[in-house]
KOLKETI-493999 format. One line per field, with one value per residue (C-alpha): residue in three letters; x, y, z. Coordinates in nm, 3 decimals. Layout:
N
tiba <- [ALA; ...]
xx <- [X; ...]
yy <- [Y; ...]
zz <- [Z; ...]
This chain:
87
tiba <- [HIS; LYS; VAL; ALA; SER; GLU; HIS; ALA; CYS; VAL; ARG; VAL; LEU; ASP; ALA; ARG; VAL; PRO; PRO; GLY; THR; ILE; ASP; LYS; ARG; HIS; ARG; HIS; PRO; HIS; GLY; LEU; SER; VAL; TYR; PHE; THR; ASP; TRP; SER; VAL; LYS; VAL; THR; ALA; ASP; GLY; ARG; ALA; PRO; GLU; VAL; HIS; GLN; ARG; LYS; SER; GLY; THR; PHE; ALA; TRP; ASN; GLU; ALA; ILE; THR; HIS; THR; VAL; GLU; ASN; VAL; GLY; LYS; THR; GLU; GLY; HIS; VAL; LEU; ARG; ILE; GLU; LEU; LYS; HIS]
xx <- [-5.773; -5.673; -5.838; -5.910; -6.062; -6.167; -6.318; -6.553; -6.862; -6.742; -6.456; -6.405; -6.226; -6.089; -6.076; -5.934; -5.984; -5.789; -5.942; -5.900; -5.834; -6.003; -6.023; -6.003; -6.300; -6.365; -6.642; -6.806; -7.050; -7.355; -7.256; -7.276; -7.072; -7.003; -6.880; -6.633; -6.591; -6.805; -6.704; -6.830; -6.798; -6.879; -6.981; -6.991; -7.155; -7.149; -7.445; -7.551; -7.488; -7.241; -7.394; -7.247; -7.324; -7.262; -7.147; -7.191; -6.979; -7.158; -7.399; -7.418; -7.575; -7.667; -7.518; -7.622; -7.341; -7.181; -6.902; -6.795; -6.533; -6.519; -6.382; -6.344; -6.471; -6.462; -6.196; -6.183; -6.058; -6.321; -6.294; -6.527; -6.546; -6.698; -6.842; -6.889; -7.090; -6.925; -7.236]
yy <- [-2.995; -3.316; -3.653; -3.686; -4.035; -4.279; -4.626; -4.819; -4.604; -4.249; -4.009; -3.718; -3.406; -3.134; -2.820; -2.480; -2.203; -1.880; -1.545; -1.475; -1.840; -1.994; -2.374; -2.510; -2.693; -3.022; -3.272; -3.390; -3.680; -3.640; -3.546; -3.330; -3.017; -2.900; -2.539; -2.436; -2.069; -1.780; -1.705; -1.589; -1.825; -1.786; -2.118; -2.158; -2.489; -2.626; -2.491; -2.240; -1.874; -1.805; -1.781; -1.620; -1.796; -1.684; -1.988; -1.982; -2.160; -2.452; -2.512; -2.792; -2.850; -3.147; -3.115; -3.300; -3.417; -3.118; -3.010; -2.656; -2.395; -2.234; -1.888; -1.744; -1.388; -1.287; -1.174; -1.489; -1.841; -2.097; -2.422; -2.704; -3.076; -3.250; -3.602; -3.764; -4.077; -4.327; -4.524]
zz <- [1.780; 1.945; 1.984; 2.357; 2.333; 2.066; 2.040; 1.813; 1.884; 1.949; 1.896; 2.137; 2.011; 2.239; 2.025; 2.107; 1.853; 1.923; 1.821; 1.450; 1.364; 1.061; 1.059; 0.707; 0.557; 0.736; 0.807; 1.129; 1.172; 1.399; 1.753; 2.060; 2.132; 2.489; 2.521; 2.791; 2.697; 2.576; 2.217; 1.878; 1.584; 1.216; 1.062; 0.685; 0.598; 0.244; 0.048; 0.314; 0.393; 0.677; 1.025; 1.338; 1.665; 2.023; 2.219; 2.597; 2.854; 3.017; 2.730; 2.476; 2.135; 1.921; 1.572; 1.257; 1.029; 0.858; 0.626; 0.710; 0.791; 1.134; 1.217; 1.567; 1.508; 1.875; 2.121; 2.335; 2.268; 2.178; 2.373; 2.280; 2.345; 2.042; 2.093; 1.753; 1.680; 1.449; 1.347]
């Protein structure tokens, strides 16, 4: 993951998650995710059962603040742009 842009109101993360990769537990504030590849991701949020999601290239999703781990359980790299609100 790398910070693509940041200022007082938002932070933009450019994340690439290779197949089989597990991102350690981390937190995100409210924000929007834009997906650039089709990929399968297992999300384990604090206090919830793991969920597998099929992300589709060219789609986006609003996300509430979350603390979670992310695992790419598919065969293709996940590429997502995450736009996080700071306030």
